[in-house]
C-alpha positions, 0 to 999 in steps of 0.5 A: 622455502621461497617467500615473497614479500607482499610489499616489494618484489625482493625474494627472501628465504626463510632459514628459521631465523628472524628475517628483517623484511624490507618495506616500501617507504609508504609503510615504514611505520610497520617495518620490523615484522617477523614473518614466515611464508605461511603467515605472510601469505594470510596477513599480507593482504589484510595489512596492505588494505589497512595501510591503504585505508589509513593513507586514504583517510589522510588524503581526504582530510588534506583535500578538505570538505569540498572533495568528493569522498565517494570518488576517492573511494572509487579510486582506492577500490580501482573499479568504475562499475556501479554497485546495486545500491548506486544503480537503485539510487540512480533510478530513484533520482530519475523517477518523479517524486511520489507526490507527483505520481500519486497525489492529483494536483489541485485542479484534478481534486476539484474536478468530478467524474460523471459515469454513464452506465447502461445495464440490461437486466433480463431476469427477476433474480438480477434485482440485486444489481439495481439495488446496488446501483440505487445505493451508489447514487451520490445525489438526489437527482441521480437517485430520482432518475434511477428510481424512475427507470426501475419503476417503469420496468414494474419494480418498486424502489426506495432509498434512505440514508443512515449515519452514526457510530457502529454500536448505534447502527443496529437500531438505527438501520432497523428503523430506517429500513422498515420505515423506508420500505413501508412508506415507499409501499415496497412491502406490506406489513405481513409476516412473509414480506417483513421477514424477507425484508429483514433477512435481506437487510441482515445479510446486506449489513453483514456483508458491509461490515462486521462489528469489531472491538474498534469504534468506527464511524459509519455513513451509508446509503441503503437502496431497497428494490422489490419485484414479484418474487425477490426483494434486495437491500443494498448498502453502500457507504464509508467507514472510519476508525479514524477521521483521516482513515475512512474508505468505502464499503458495500453489502448486498442481501437478496431474499425470496419474498 
């Protein structure tokens, strides 16, 4: 049977006896193998790869620290095509840093966004929108300007603020909502109107946040708006389970009165 030596082009014939295969000078340390054609076919690529890696490592050590190992590996593999990892790395190097993409610079952080929105309400049942807008105001001037527009339309409006730990809020919010609604003459102290106010506040707080096992700090602004048939309570504010992990939430409750 014809056997081809993987390291030379000389043809050898296997006669069932031991055959000494001639190998090239670069791998003379591995001469003396006793191979038949089947074993040679399987082991030859593996042995050849190990030998090439060994000589490659010696070459890298001789070249010194300043040599580019990655280029040496490319020469050994015999391919100039970029792998998926190399392409991803190139794209990452071309992309701007994450800080530049997402973090505004100091000038942008000091600037303010002024939004001017015009909303048309055509039905008494849309009272919840006005309550949300009132609770979303961030200053006394904005709050007064919006309340004046609501009152000019014939509705009543008031706003208040509450803050503290989540476990303390039920009592604080109850007192704040009832006090603001009575002092602002939003409701009268009757069973029907007080019932509607408290149900709207309960629905708004349930939408704002479900009280869980973690202790959270909460700061909210509550807007209360009332017309002839409906009363709305809106809650907008921040919650934080940690000082650097706060974000906004909102809730709305509307009840027939």
